[in-house]
N, C-alpha and C positions, 0 to 999 in steps of 0.2 A: 504494500500500500504506500501511497505517497504521503510525505509528511505534511503537516499543516502549513508550513512555510511555502512549500511548493504549490500547494493548492491556492493560497492567497496571492502568490506571485503571478498566477495565471490571470490573464486579462479578463476572462469571462467571470471569474469569481472574486476579483479584487474589491468589488463594491460591498461584499458581505462584511468585511472587516470594518468599514466605515459606516455602515447603515445601522442605526440604533434599533431597528426592528429585530435584528439578529443578535443583539447583545444579550448576555445572560443577566437575568434579573438579580439585583442585589439581595443578599441574605436578609437584610432588614425589611425589605419590601415584599417578601414572598408571602408572609402571613397577613391576613386581613385583620385590621384592628377592630376590636369590639369594645363598646363602652360598658359601663357598669350595669346597664339594664339587662344585658344578656349574659352576664357572668355565671348565672345559675345553671346554664346548660353544661358547664364543665363538671358539676357535681350532682345534678338532679337526676333522680332515677328515671324520669320520663325520657331523658335523652340517651340513656345507656342501653345499648343492645349488645348481646353477646353473640358473636359470629362463630360458627363451627366449620363452615365451608366458604370458600371465596366464590366469585362469580363463575369460575370455571369448574367448580366442584372439588377443588383440592382442599384438604383439611387445614384449617388455621385455628388459632386461638387468640383472638384479640377482640377488643370492644370498640364500639363507635366513639367512645370518649377519647381513645387514642387518636382517631382520625380528626376529631375536633381540635385536639391540642396541636396536631400537625399543621392544620390549615388556618387556625384562628389564634389570635393573641389578644390579650387585654391591652387597651391603650395605656400608655405610660402613666397618665394622670390617674386613671382608674385603678391600675394595679397598686399605686401608692395608697389610694383610698381603701382598697380592699385589705391591704396589710394593716392600715390603721384601724379599720373596723374590726378585724380579727383580734387585734390587741385589745380593743375596747371590750369585746365580748369576753375574752379570757379574764380581764380585770373584773368585769361584772360577775362572772361565775365565781371568782375567788371571794368577792364581797358577799355573795349569797351564801356561800358555804360557811363563812364566819358567822 
């Protein structure tokens, strides 16, 4: 097979290196940002499905929650809020126990 440099030096394919349509998507932009209204889908039982076979019939063992985490991410401001809220909840639980 030809190397990548040889392909890009060919006049027919040289535009591929300069065209932004063919650039690889940055790691930060691959996941869709979700705000705090939808963060329950990461831990709610209604959104969790357990798969035993994939679409071609091969056996697998993963859940739909793993797919959600792969494609979606909480937005930065909302993830800070969720961490703060979880700390508040633990503080409230400790106060109730006392």
